[in-house]
C-alpha positions as CSV (number, residue, x, y, z in Angstrom):
1,M,-32.8,23.8,7.5
2,L,-34.9,21.9,9.9
3,L,-34.8,18.1,9.8
4,K,-38.0,16.2,10.6
5,H,-36.5,13.1,12.0
6,G,-32.8,13.9,12.6
7,L,-30.1,12.0,10.8
8,D,-30.3,8.7,12.6
9,G,-31.4,6.6,9.6
10,M,-29.4,8.4,6.9
11,E,-26.6,6.5,5.3
12,L,-24.0,7.6,2.7
13,R,-25.8,5.3,0.2
14,H,-28.8,7.6,0.4
15,L,-26.7,10.5,-0.6
16,R,-25.0,8.5,-3.4
17,Y,-28.4,7.6,-4.8
18,F,-29.6,11.1,-4.6
19,V,-26.5,12.5,-6.4
20,S,-26.8,9.8,-9.1
21,V,-30.5,10.7,-9.7
22,A,-29.6,14.4,-9.9
23,E,-26.7,13.9,-12.2
24,E,-28.6,11.6,-14.5
25,A,-31.8,13.6,-14.3
26,S,-33.6,10.2,-14.5
27,V,-34.4,7.7,-11.8
28,S,-34.3,4.8,-14.4
29,K,-30.8,5.8,-15.6
30,A,-29.6,6.4,-12.1
31,A,-30.9,3.0,-11.1
32,L,-28.8,1.3,-13.8
33,R,-25.8,3.4,-12.6
34,V,-26.0,2.4,-8.9
35,N,-27.3,-1.1,-9.8
36,I,-30.6,-1.2,-8.0
37,S,-34.1,-1.4,-9.3
38,Q,-35.9,1.7,-10.3
39,P,-38.8,1.2,-7.8
40,A,-36.2,0.7,-5.0
41,L,-34.4,3.8,-6.0
42,S,-37.5,5.8,-6.1
43,R,-38.4,4.6,-2.6
44,Q,-34.9,5.6,-1.3
45,I,-35.3,9.1,-2.7
46,R,-38.8,9.4,-1.2
47,D,-37.4,8.2,2.2
48,L,-34.6,10.7,2.0
49,E,-37.0,13.5,1.2
50,T,-39.1,12.5,4.2
51,E,-36.1,12.3,6.5
52,L,-34.8,15.7,5.4
53,G,-38.3,17.3,5.2
54,V,-37.3,18.7,1.8
55,R,-38.8,18.0,-1.6
56,L,-35.6,17.3,-3.7
57,F,-37.2,16.9,-7.1
58,D,-40.1,18.2,-9.0
59,R,-41.7,15.4,-11.0
60,V,-43.4,16.2,-14.2
61,G,-44.6,13.1,-16.0
62,R,-41.5,11.0,-16.5
63,R,-39.1,13.9,-16.1
64,I,-37.6,15.1,-12.9
65,Q,-35.6,18.2,-12.0
66,L,-34.0,19.5,-8.8
67,T,-36.0,21.9,-6.6
68,S,-34.1,24.9,-5.2
69,G,-33.8,22.9,-2.0
70,G,-32.6,19.9,-4.0
71,E,-29.9,22.0,-5.6
72,D,-28.7,23.1,-2.1
73,I,-28.8,19.5,-0.8
74,L,-26.9,18.3,-3.9
75,R,-24.0,20.6,-3.1
76,E,-23.9,19.5,0.5
77,S,-24.3,15.8,-0.5
78,R,-21.3,16.0,-2.8
79,D,-19.3,17.7,0.0
80,V,-20.2,14.9,2.5
81,L,-19.4,12.2,0.0
82,A,-16.0,13.8,-0.8
83,R,-15.2,14.1,2.9
84,A,-16.2,10.5,3.5
85,A,-13.9,9.4,0.6
86,S,-11.1,11.5,2.1
87,L,-11.7,9.8,5.5
88,V,-11.4,6.4,3.9
89,D,-8.2,7.4,2.1
90,R,-6.8,8.7,5.4
91,A,-7.7,5.5,7.2
92,R,-6.0,3.4,4.5
93,S,-2.9,5.7,4.8
94,L,-2.9,5.1,8.6
95,V,-3.2,1.4,8.3
96,G,-0.5,1.3,5.6
97,G,1.9,3.3,7.7
98,M,1.9,6.2,5.2
99,A,0.5,8.6,7.8
100,G,0.0,9.1,11.4
101,I,2.1,9.9,14.5
102,L,5.4,8.1,15.1
103,R,5.9,7.2,18.7
């Protein structure tokens, strides 16, 4: 997949927001879940679509559903978020002395 603008501006929160909207199948419900306003969340999703160059959702009235590209990006987003969580867990283990190299 070609990216229009690269990944310089993308943050994990963009992916969290996207996953929330996909899981809730509703921007307003996802906005409550991630504790931001619905217009702000809609803007974040539009920005992510622009950055990726992929339409993530089909919007039909007040309903949304993932596009085929959105389904693919959802799988990848979940993987990225899981890996980020694993990285945080690993860092905490290193700081706590529970992992690392003994010298």
